[in-house]
Steps between C-alpha positions, in 0.01 A plus 500: 500500500672814385432794736791728419324744267432864577130501397522837330182446298307409813541850642447430875730567799511124586590183316235408246481143627386628840202686356190414695221314310284416807542529880825310580543383138766650266587445132791284629265275692284446197798442278627233742180305516604247236839463675334431839286239317820315407592475865151393594528221248790355694789642299809657663497852357792744503405854422807678371434878527732735305515841655696826547529706816200720419281189536556427862128560568427201272764296675332570834151430369604157370581383854136390524573220250791348697292214630360412163790560256876486524562869427854589377612851416774595251617843388472570131850474354568843358763363266224317305216645294295754693163371393301176562759291321764619747278430795436145375879443457551618859252247638591190294802392716257466789251274318482126492255274313223644277491879502204743473526863418245691708464876472389695811271732312311231298176366641311211337119477517224263414418139562806282541744788520632410841592149385630607160868518603484146647353378168771685310774343702351156444518561126875584505565155646303329220724311255413394153533597133510881467536564872695820565519519876314836498149610580329833553194624685342745259184682408340588167559858388441675172559866596825611326583764765483233774708255303771760448549519874500128577667172408289444184416146379353344190305213648372223274318167558707197409340154547260633761781670697564877496861581423707812434589538131687824547594728788654844534541728795334846448476476123511820291263332258240290696317375188476125501505470877183398688603459867762593758655307781476565872721222634763272343602150611809318382677172559823514693720407198352790298495762781824659384306641199234666721659848464445480129126524563561872572808565285502703175666374192478129584257223401250447777521152661118503539435375146339159544405552866168371629259783570269477797233770455334696775207742478702810571836643603537843648829687479519756776722751330285790622298561815188454286622147404 
């Protein structure tokens, strides 16, 4: 979970993931619901949180999850890329087993959304012809302005299974894309390519990934959501 950003678009005097959605419930709590579901299913879950010193409020807030998740904090390595790809590279040495990329300002909604990450992780462990070791939790989207701000996907049906035909992060030309991802799951032997999900000028490793669709994904880039 990368939490090292400055949230300049959010425009509030506090970290955007701590924005209150209901009494005692923040964006961060909602974004972590699928992760908590992993622990409830019996899995041992390590939450690797990438942060900078201006996010100590988030570090303190996450103490409430200490009994549910193994929470580990790592500073973003400033010698790496400054964006999401650099945050992922900072976290990878602390990961073991299948890895999920969970963003603190992304909230899933609709039936089955809480269990969607568990389903995605089960898919990355599925072997067989054409298996890629990747899966995404995504939602359908046709609005070009939204797709330009997200990890855009071209999702197609293949043999009764939804898969990603093409993926690009924040495309300048969103034509041909019909969805965007909210979470990414990857097998351990492919996890070293996870930064490429957010890197420019490289082929996205998400092509061929299984797509688990949810009703909606809210990106809390602004106070309005």
